[in-house]
C-alpha positions as CSV (number, residue, x, y, z in Angstrom):
1,M,0.0,0.0,0.0
2,K,1.5,3.3,-1.0
3,M,0.4,6.8,0.0
4,P,1.4,9.2,-2.7
5,W,-1.2,11.9,-1.8
6,R,-1.6,13.7,1.4
7,S,-2.4,17.4,2.0
8,T,-2.8,19.2,5.1
9,R,-18.8,33.3,-12.3
10,R,-20.0,30.7,-14.2
11,R,-18.0,30.1,-17.3
12,R,-19.2,30.9,-20.8
13,V,-20.6,27.8,-22.5
14,G,-18.0,26.2,-24.7
15,M,-15.0,27.9,-23.0
16,W,-11.9,25.9,-22.5
17,T,-9.2,26.4,-19.9
18,L,-5.7,25.3,-20.8
19,W,-3.8,25.9,-17.6
20,A,-0.5,24.9,-19.1
21,S,-0.5,28.0,-21.3
22,L,-3.0,30.0,-19.2
23,T,-5.0,30.9,-22.4
24,G,-8.5,30.0,-23.5
25,V,-8.9,28.8,-27.1
26,A,-11.9,27.6,-29.1
27,C,-10.2,24.6,-30.6
28,M,-6.8,23.0,-31.2
29,T,-5.9,21.7,-34.6
30,G,-4.3,18.4,-35.5
31,P,-4.1,15.8,-38.2
32,A,-7.4,14.7,-39.7
33,D,-7.0,11.2,-38.4
34,A,-6.7,12.3,-34.8
35,Q,-9.3,10.6,-32.6
36,I,-9.5,10.5,-28.9
37,E,-10.2,7.1,-27.4
38,C,-10.0,7.9,-23.7
39,D,-11.4,5.0,-21.7
40,R,-11.0,6.5,-18.2
41,V,-9.0,8.7,-15.9
42,Y,-7.2,7.3,-12.8
43,P,-6.9,7.8,-9.9
44,V,-10.4,9.2,-9.6
45,C,-10.1,11.0,-6.3
46,V,-7.7,13.7,-5.3
47,P,-7.4,15.9,-2.1
48,A,-7.9,19.6,-2.0
49,G,-4.7,21.7,-2.0
50,L,-2.7,19.2,-4.1
51,S,-0.8,19.5,-7.4
52,T,-0.1,16.1,-9.0
53,E,-0.5,14.0,-12.1
54,I,-3.3,11.6,-13.0
55,N,-3.5,9.2,-15.9
56,A,-5.7,9.5,-19.0
57,E,-6.0,5.9,-20.1
58,G,-6.7,5.1,-23.7
59,K,-5.4,6.1,-27.2
60,F,-4.6,9.6,-28.4
61,G,-3.9,10.4,-32.0
62,T,-2.3,13.7,-31.0
63,W,-0.9,15.1,-27.8
64,P,-1.5,17.5,-26.1
65,V,-5.2,17.6,-26.3
66,Q,-7.8,20.0,-24.9
67,V,-9.0,19.6,-21.3
68,W,-12.3,21.0,-20.0
69,C,-13.4,21.0,-16.4
70,D,-16.7,22.3,-14.9
71,R,-15.0,23.7,-11.7
72,S,-12.8,26.7,-11.6
73,D,-11.1,25.5,-8.4
74,V,-9.8,22.4,-10.3
75,R,-7.1,23.2,-12.9
76,I,-6.2,20.4,-15.4
77,A,-3.8,20.5,-18.3
78,C,-1.9,18.0,-20.4
79,A,1.6,17.1,-19.1
80,E,4.5,16.5,-21.5
81,T,4.1,12.8,-21.3
82,K,1.3,11.4,-23.4
83,G,-1.6,10.2,-21.3
84,K,-0.6,12.3,-18.2
85,L,-2.7,15.1,-16.9
86,S,-1.3,17.8,-14.6
87,L,-3.8,18.7,-11.9
88,T,-4.0,21.4,-9.2
89,V,-6.9,21.6,-6.7
90,A,-7.3,24.8,-4.7
91,P,-6.8,24.5,-1.0
92,D,-10.3,25.7,-0.2
93,A,-12.0,23.5,-2.8
94,P,-15.1,21.9,-1.3
95,P,-15.8,18.2,-1.5
96,G,-17.8,16.8,-4.4
97,V,-17.2,16.0,-8.1
98,A,-15.4,17.8,-10.9
99,W,-16.3,16.7,-14.4
100,V,-13.5,16.4,-17.0
101,R,-13.6,16.0,-20.7
102,L,-10.8,15.6,-23.2
103,A,-11.0,16.6,-26.9
104,D,-8.9,17.0,-30.0
105,A,-9.6,18.5,-33.4
106,Q,-11.8,15.6,-34.5
107,S,-13.5,14.2,-31.4
108,A,-14.3,14.4,-27.7
109,S,-14.2,11.9,-24.9
110,R,-17.1,11.2,-22.6
111,L,-17.4,13.1,-19.3
112,F,-15.3,11.6,-16.4
113,A,-16.1,12.1,-12.8
114,L,-13.2,13.2,-10.5
115,R,-13.9,13.2,-6.8
116,I,-12.5,16.0,-4.7
117,A,-11.8,15.1,-1.1
118,R,-10.9,17.1,2.0
119,T,-9.2,14.2,3.7
120,P,-6.0,12.3,3.0
121,V,-6.3,10.2,-0.2
122,V,-4.3,6.9,-0.8
123,V,-4.2,4.7,-3.8
124,E,-4.2,1.0,-3.1
125,S,-1.4,-1.1,-4.6
126,E,-1.0,-4.8,-5.1
127,P,-0.5,-7.3,-3.6
128,N,-3.2,-6.7,-1.0
129,S,-5.6,-9.6,-1.1
130,R,-4.8,-10.7,2.5
131,P,-4.7,-8.7,5.7
132,D,-1.0,-9.3,6.3
133,E,-0.2,-7.9,2.9
134,S,-1.9,-4.5,3.8
135,D,-0.3,-4.0,7.2
136,A,2.5,-1.9,5.9
137,G,0.1,0.7,4.5
138,A,-2.3,0.9,7.5
139,Q,-4.2,4.2,7.4
140,P,-5.4,6.5,10.2
141,L,-9.0,7.8,10.0
142,P,-10.6,9.5,8.3
143,V,-9.3,8.6,4.9
144,A,-10.3,8.1,1.3
145,I,-8.9,5.1,-0.6
146,V,-8.9,4.9,-4.4
147,G,-8.7,1.4,-5.9
148,R,-9.4,-0.8,-8.9
149,L,-10.3,-4.5,-9.1
150,S,-8.0,-5.0,-12.1
151,E,-6.5,-8.5,-11.6
152,R,-8.4,-11.7,-12.2
153,S,-10.8,-12.4,-9.2
154,D,-9.3,-9.4,-7.5
155,V,-9.9,-8.8,-3.8
156,D,-8.5,-5.6,-2.2
157,T,-7.8,-5.4,1.5
158,I,-7.0,-2.1,3.2
159,A,-5.8,-1.9,6.8
160,V,-7.2,1.0,9.0
161,D,-6.3,1.9,12.5
162,V,-9.3,2.7,14.7
163,P,-8.4,5.3,17.3
164,A,-10.9,4.5,20.0
165,A,-14.1,2.7,20.9
166,G,-17.0,3.8,18.7
167,T,-18.6,3.1,15.3
168,I,-16.6,2.9,12.1
169,T,-18.4,3.5,8.8
170,V,-17.0,2.6,5.4
171,R,-18.8,3.8,2.3
172,A,-18.1,2.8,-1.3
173,M,-18.5,4.9,-4.4
174,A,-18.3,3.2,-7.7
175,N,-21.4,2.6,-9.8
176,R,-23.5,5.6,-9.0
177,V,-20.8,8.3,-9.5
178,F,-18.1,6.8,-11.6
179,A,-20.4,4.5,-13.7
180,S,-18.1,1.5,-12.8
181,P,-19.8,-1.6,-14.2
182,V,-19.5,-3.4,-10.8
183,D,-21.7,-4.5,-8.0
184,L,-19.3,-4.3,-5.0
185,V,-19.3,-6.2,-1.7
186,L,-17.8,-4.5,1.3
187,Q,-16.6,-6.2,4.4
188,I,-14.9,-5.3,7.7
189,C,-12.7,-8.1,9.0
190,D,-10.2,-8.9,11.7
191,R,-6.6,-10.0,11.1
192,D,-7.6,-13.6,10.7
193,G,-10.0,-12.7,7.9
194,Y,-13.1,-13.3,10.0
195,V,-16.0,-11.1,8.6
196,L,-17.3,-8.8,11.4
197,A,-19.7,-6.8,9.1
198,Q,-20.7,-7.0,5.5
199,N,-22.9,-5.1,3.0
200,D,-23.8,-5.5,-0.6
201,D,-26.2,-2.8,-1.9
202,T,-26.9,0.4,0.1
203,R,-26.8,3.3,-2.4
204,G,-28.0,1.5,-5.5
205,L,-25.2,-1.1,-6.2
206,D,-22.7,0.8,-3.9
207,P,-22.4,-0.7,-0.4
208,Q,-22.0,1.0,3.0
209,V,-21.1,-0.8,6.2
210,S,-20.8,0.1,9.9
211,L,-19.3,-1.7,12.9
212,D,-19.4,-0.9,16.6
213,V,-15.9,-1.4,18.1
214,K,-15.1,-1.6,21.8
215,R,-11.5,-0.4,21.7
216,S,-8.8,1.0,19.5
217,G,-7.0,-1.4,17.2
218,R,-6.5,-2.4,13.6
219,L,-9.3,-3.6,11.3
220,Y,-9.3,-4.6,7.6
221,V,-11.6,-3.3,4.9
222,R,-12.1,-5.9,2.2
223,V,-13.7,-5.2,-1.2
224,F,-14.6,-7.4,-4.2
225,G,-17.2,-7.3,-6.8
226,F,-19.5,-8.9,-9.4
227,P,-20.6,-7.6,-12.8
228,E,-23.2,-4.9,-12.8
229,T,-25.2,-7.1,-15.2
230,P,-25.2,-10.6,-13.9
231,N,-23.8,-13.3,-16.2
232,S,-22.8,-16.9,-16.1
233,T,-19.3,-16.2,-14.6
234,I,-18.5,-18.0,-11.4
235,G,-16.2,-16.1,-9.2
236,F,-15.3,-12.5,-8.5
237,A,-15.2,-10.0,-11.4
238,S,-12.5,-7.6,-12.4
239,G,-11.5,-5.2,-15.1
240,P,-9.8,-1.9,-15.8
241,D,-13.1,0.0,-15.3
242,Y,-13.9,-1.6,-11.9
243,I,-12.8,1.6,-10.1
244,Y,-14.0,2.6,-6.7
245,V,-13.4,5.1,-3.9
246,L,-13.8,4.0,-0.3
247,T,-14.2,6.5,2.6
248,A,-13.6,5.3,6.2
249,S,-14.4,7.4,9.3
250,M,-15.6,7.2,12.8
251,E,-19.1,8.2,13.8
252,P,-20.7,10.7,14.2
253,S,-20.4,11.2,10.4
254,V,-22.9,12.7,8.0
255,D,-24.8,10.1,5.9
256,Y,-26.9,12.4,3.8
257,F,-28.7,15.7,3.6
258,L,-32.3,16.9,3.6
259,P,-33.8,18.1,1.4
260,L,-32.8,15.4,-1.0
261,A,-33.6,17.5,-4.1
262,A,-33.6,21.1,-5.3
263,A,-36.3,23.2,-7.1
264,E,-35.8,26.2,-9.4
265,S,-33.3,27.6,-7.0
266,P,-31.1,25.7,-4.5
267,P,-32.7,25.3,-1.0
268,P,-31.6,28.1,1.4
269,H,-30.3,25.6,3.9
270,V,-29.8,21.9,4.4
271,V,-30.1,19.5,7.4
272,A,-27.3,16.9,7.8
273,V,-28.5,13.4,8.8
274,R,-26.0,11.3,10.7
275,G,-25.7,7.5,10.4
276,S,-27.7,7.2,13.6
277,G,-30.6,9.2,12.1
278,E,-29.8,12.3,14.2
279,L,-30.7,15.5,12.4
280,V,-28.1,18.3,12.6
281,P,-29.1,21.7,11.2
282,R,-25.9,22.6,9.5
283,G,-24.3,22.5,6.0
284,R,-24.4,24.7,2.9
285,V,-25.4,24.4,-0.7
286,L,-23.0,25.0,-3.6
287,P,-24.5,26.3,-6.8
288,A,-24.9,24.0,-9.8
289,T,-22.2,23.8,-12.4
290,L,-22.6,23.2,-16.2
291,V,-22.9,19.5,-15.3
292,S,-23.7,18.9,-11.7
293,P,-26.9,20.0,-9.9
294,P,-26.5,22.0,-6.6
295,T,-24.4,20.1,-4.1
296,A,-24.8,20.0,-0.3
297,V,-21.7,19.9,1.8
298,D,-21.1,19.9,5.5
299,T,-19.3,22.6,7.4
300,E,-17.6,20.0,9.7
301,D,-17.5,16.6,8.1
302,P,-14.9,16.6,5.4
303,L,-16.3,13.6,3.6
304,A,-19.9,14.7,3.4
305,W,-21.4,15.9,0.1
306,Q,-24.5,15.1,-1.9
307,W,-26.0,16.1,-5.3
308,L,-29.5,17.7,-5.1
309,P,-31.2,16.9,-8.3
310,R,-33.9,19.3,-9.5
311,L,-37.3,17.5,-9.2
312,A,-39.7,20.4,-9.0
313,E,-39.9,23.9,-10.5
314,K,-41.0,26.0,-7.5
315,R,-40.3,24.7,-3.9
316,S,-38.1,22.2,-2.1
317,E,-38.9,21.7,1.6
318,V,-38.1,19.3,4.5
319,A,-41.0,17.3,6.0
320,G,-41.1,19.0,9.4
321,E,-41.2,22.5,7.9
322,V,-44.3,21.8,5.7
323,K,-47.6,22.6,7.4
324,Q,-49.8,22.1,4.3
325,I,-49.4,21.8,0.5
326,V,-51.5,24.3,-1.5
327,A,-52.5,23.7,-5.1
328,S,-51.5,27.3,-6.1
329,E,-47.9,26.6,-4.9
330,L,-47.3,23.5,-7.0
331,P,-45.1,21.9,-8.1
332,I,-43.3,21.2,-4.8
333,V,-40.9,18.5,-3.6
334,V,-40.9,17.5,0.1
335,S,-38.1,15.4,1.6
336,G,-38.5,13.3,4.7
337,V,-37.5,10.0,6.4
338,I,-39.7,7.0,7.5
339,S,-37.4,6.6,10.5
340,H,-39.1,3.7,12.3
341,P,-41.3,0.7,11.4
342,G,-45.0,1.5,11.1
343,Q,-44.4,5.3,10.7
344,S,-46.6,7.3,8.3
345,D,-45.9,10.9,7.2
346,Q,-49.1,12.9,6.6
347,Y,-49.6,16.1,4.7
348,A,-52.7,18.3,4.4
349,F,-53.4,19.1,0.8
350,L,-55.7,22.0,-0.4
351,P,-56.7,21.2,-4.0
352,H,-58.7,23.1,-6.6
353,A,-62.1,21.6,-7.4
354,G,-62.1,19.4,-10.5
355,D,-58.3,19.6,-11.1
356,E,-56.1,16.6,-11.6
357,Y,-52.9,16.0,-9.7
358,Q,-49.9,13.6,-9.6
359,I,-47.8,12.5,-6.7
360,E,-44.4,10.7,-7.2
361,V,-42.2,9.4,-4.4
362,W,-38.5,8.9,-5.1
363,S,-36.2,6.8,-2.8
364,A,-34.3,4.0,-4.5
365,R,-33.3,6.1,-7.5
366,L,-31.7,8.6,-5.0
367,G,-29.8,5.7,-3.3
368,F,-32.2,5.1,-0.3
369,E,-34.1,2.1,1.0
370,L,-37.8,3.2,1.2
371,D,-40.3,1.1,-0.7
372,P,-42.9,3.9,-0.8
373,R,-46.7,3.6,-0.7
374,V,-48.7,6.8,-1.1
375,E,-52.4,7.3,-0.3
376,V,-54.7,10.3,-0.9
377,L,-57.5,10.4,1.7
378,D,-60.7,12.4,1.7
379,E,-62.0,14.2,4.8
380,S,-63.6,11.0,6.2
381,G,-60.3,9.1,5.8
382,K,-61.6,7.1,2.8
383,P,-58.9,6.5,0.2
384,L,-59.4,8.5,-3.0
385,A,-56.3,7.1,-4.7
386,T,-53.4,4.8,-3.9
387,G,-50.0,4.3,-5.5
388,D,-47.3,1.8,-5.1
389,D,-44.4,0.5,-7.3
390,T,-44.5,1.9,-10.9
391,G,-43.1,-1.3,-12.4
392,R,-41.2,-4.5,-11.7
393,N,-38.1,-3.7,-9.7
394,D,-39.1,0.0,-9.8
395,F,-39.8,1.0,-6.2
396,Q,-40.9,4.5,-7.1
397,A,-44.5,5.2,-6.1
398,R,-46.8,7.2,-8.3
399,V,-50.5,8.1,-8.1
400,Q,-52.7,10.4,-10.2
401,F,-56.1,11.5,-9.1
402,K,-58.9,14.1,-9.8
403,T,-60.5,16.1,-7.0
404,P,-64.3,16.3,-7.0
405,D,-64.3,19.5,-4.9
406,D,-61.9,21.8,-3.0
407,H,-62.3,20.1,0.4
408,P,-59.0,19.4,2.2
409,L,-57.3,16.1,1.5
410,T,-54.6,14.1,3.3
411,I,-51.5,12.7,1.6
412,R,-50.3,9.7,3.6
413,L,-46.9,8.2,2.9
414,T,-45.6,4.8,4.4
415,D,-43.2,2.0,3.6
416,A,-45.1,-0.6,1.6
417,V,-43.9,-3.5,3.9
418,G,-44.0,-1.5,7.1
419,T,-40.3,-1.1,7.7
420,G,-38.3,2.0,8.5
421,G,-34.9,3.3,9.5
422,P,-32.5,6.2,9.0
423,R,-31.9,5.4,5.3
424,H,-35.6,5.2,4.5
425,A,-35.5,8.7,3.1
426,Y,-37.7,10.0,0.3
427,A,-38.5,12.9,-2.0
428,M,-42.2,13.4,-2.7
429,V,-43.1,15.5,-5.7
430,V,-46.6,16.9,-5.9
431,R,-47.7,18.6,-9.2
432,A,-50.8,19.6,-11.1
433,A,-51.4,17.2,-13.9
434,H,-51.4,19.8,-16.6
435,P,-50.4,18.9,-20.2
436,D,-46.6,18.7,-20.3
437,F,-43.7,16.9,-22.0
438,R,-40.1,15.8,-21.6
439,L,-37.3,15.6,-24.1
440,T,-34.5,13.0,-23.6
441,L,-31.2,12.7,-25.5
442,P,-29.7,9.3,-26.4
443,G,-26.1,10.6,-25.5
444,E,-24.2,13.5,-24.2
445,R,-22.0,14.4,-27.3
446,I,-22.4,14.7,-31.1
447,V,-19.9,15.3,-33.9
448,V,-20.3,17.0,-37.3
449,A,-17.8,17.7,-40.1
450,P,-17.8,20.8,-42.3
451,G,-20.1,20.3,-45.3
452,K,-21.9,17.5,-43.6
453,S,-25.1,17.1,-41.5
454,V,-25.8,15.0,-38.4
455,A,-29.2,13.9,-37.1
456,C,-29.8,14.0,-33.3
457,K,-32.6,11.7,-32.2
458,I,-34.7,13.0,-29.3
459,E,-37.2,11.0,-27.3
460,V,-40.5,12.8,-26.7
461,Q,-42.5,11.8,-23.6
462,R,-46.0,13.4,-23.6
463,R,-47.6,13.7,-20.2
464,F,-51.0,14.5,-18.9
465,G,-52.8,14.6,-22.2
466,M,-50.3,16.8,-24.1
467,D,-52.1,16.7,-27.5
468,V,-50.6,19.7,-29.4
469,P,-47.5,19.9,-31.6
470,I,-44.2,20.4,-30.0
471,E,-41.5,22.4,-31.8
472,V,-37.9,21.3,-31.2
473,T,-35.0,23.7,-31.8
474,A,-31.3,24.2,-31.0
475,E,-29.6,27.0,-29.0
476,D,-26.0,28.2,-28.6
477,L,-24.9,26.9,-31.9
478,P,-21.5,28.2,-33.2
479,A,-21.2,30.2,-36.4
480,G,-21.6,28.0,-39.5
481,V,-23.9,25.4,-37.9
482,T,-27.6,25.7,-38.5
483,Y,-30.7,23.6,-38.0
484,Q,-34.3,23.3,-39.2
485,T,-37.0,23.3,-36.5
486,V,-38.6,19.9,-36.3
487,E,-42.1,19.2,-35.1
488,S,-43.4,16.4,-32.9
489,K,-47.1,15.8,-33.8
490,P,-49.6,14.5,-31.2
491,S,-49.9,11.2,-33.2
492,G,-47.9,9.3,-35.7
493,E,-44.2,8.6,-36.1
494,T,-43.0,11.9,-34.5
495,A,-45.2,11.7,-31.5
496,K,-42.6,9.8,-29.5
497,E,-39.4,10.6,-31.3
498,V,-38.0,13.3,-33.6
499,E,-34.7,13.9,-35.4
500,L,-33.2,17.4,-35.3
501,V,-30.7,17.8,-38.1
502,L,-27.6,20.0,-37.6
503,T,-25.9,21.2,-40.8
504,C,-22.4,22.4,-40.9
505,A,-21.2,24.8,-43.5
506,D,-18.0,24.1,-45.5
507,S,-16.4,27.3,-43.9
508,A,-17.4,26.5,-40.3
509,A,-14.5,26.9,-37.9
510,P,-13.5,24.0,-35.6
511,F,-15.5,24.1,-32.3
512,Q,-15.8,22.2,-29.0
513,G,-18.5,23.2,-26.6
514,W,-22.0,23.0,-25.3
515,I,-25.3,23.5,-27.1
516,R,-28.9,23.1,-25.9
517,I,-31.9,21.3,-27.5
518,T,-35.2,22.8,-26.4
519,G,-38.9,22.2,-27.1
520,R,-42.0,24.3,-26.8
521,A,-45.6,23.2,-27.2
522,R,-47.9,25.2,-29.5
523,A,-50.2,26.4,-26.8
524,D,-50.8,29.6,-24.8
525,N,-48.5,29.9,-21.8
526,A,-46.8,26.7,-22.7
527,P,-43.4,26.3,-20.9
528,A,-40.2,25.5,-22.7
529,R,-38.4,22.3,-21.9
530,T,-34.8,21.5,-22.3
531,A,-33.7,18.1,-23.5
532,T,-31.7,16.2,-20.9
533,Y,-29.4,13.2,-20.8
534,P,-29.4,10.9,-17.6
535,L,-25.6,11.1,-17.0
536,R,-26.0,9.6,-13.5
537,P,-29.0,8.6,-11.3
538,A,-29.0,12.1,-9.7
539,V,-27.5,14.1,-12.6
540,D,-29.6,15.0,-15.6
541,L,-27.3,16.8,-18.1
542,Q,-29.2,19.7,-19.7
543,R,-26.6,20.3,-22.5
544,L,-25.2,18.4,-25.5
545,W,-21.5,18.6,-26.4
546,L,-20.9,19.5,-30.0
547,T,-17.7,18.9,-31.9
548,V,-17.2,20.6,-35.2
549,Q,-14.3,18.8,-36.8
550,D,-11.3,20.5,-38.3
551,S,-11.3,20.0,-42.0
552,K,-7.5,20.6,-42.4
């Protein structure tokens, strides 16, 4: 085990930062056959206040290439050696994720997540399959460990020194943030390899495990994995993309934040939730970047951060702060916790007579354990509507109902099987079921050559009886790139999917940057909707990366 790392407004769309030369350029030229085939960056976690190098693994037709990052406190440039990136993180950089993209004159890589930590960061090294092989690199707490299950049937073991009696918590981050195609298993063991605690899935496929210890001493964190998509392979899985970050700390530590989601603007404050379920009114919210939604961070816990996806347009509240939900203030998202078995959270709802409404409850998609069941009750307590799972293995509750009058209703939320606990958190979205739509992109980047055209397919999801045409257009296009408005009709081939064609003039200059795809329904007061791409479970990317190739 080696320990190489230890350390005590908004940018214009399409702007690049090349810190090696401290100049911004629109595009770098290169030979026509230059193509980036960057598979990953590694290590994927670095501490604040550090200058170092990380690897860009893959094939590069030319070097150096362009490097783009969505955070101004993280500076990245190409080093002299091909495949090496020089990186500097500001000392006051908050924890969270920086998104990185590489590009040349002909292509662009996908977005890579780089975690920023405010604790020491170590990179695991082989051999470390057994406890005795990891003793030399034993780590004090708190610490972040970067690793990769790269060897056949790989098992990684990391020794950690517990300073005193208490509770140690180890969290893994792999599939949800780095898109690692792995289903990890996390264990805490003693020196003889006896398993003291184990967890498989806590945050989606990413495990989290805690153990009460009675005294100081050395423990061993062991991690191995299986393919994200099960196959016929017998044994542990491995591969170059089986990348993870482990964080280990003593309680009390922050497990997550409430509210779980944002609205049109970030929530003014957040409440930190410790592993025990204790609520601590502290923390702050960082604004969204060009990629990430607003991010909650803790003012004391250096490991705590959380994306706050936008789930409603108007308001985001915490359960205890909501006295009633009023139809005129919709849509709203309310976050809470079913903290003990048999608990039900109830909200007074004041509807408009004859209107239709929808309630959605999110938990599993946000990395939590609630299997929600939602009921709408009239004044006598009689169920007006009930919603449970929206599909097989989809534990998101949804209910749609029409109100016969404006009498008060009650929204009751429970766990479908009667369980509860600190991680049974939820985000409940209440909205009026007015005609609306969503646009979804099939990817997050597109390439066009001068003198050519490229078609961008866009999925159209019509909601709540949207039965008028929807015009789809493009915004923020560079000079020389044009489009023709495409229309999604209420029925027929274009009702569910359209193709927006971008045409590039022969004289168009090379370009790398963001554009937007938007839609607007042909109706009075119809809102515009931006096409999104589900980059991660909590990150809906609202932009599309356009490469205009260099014709030279």
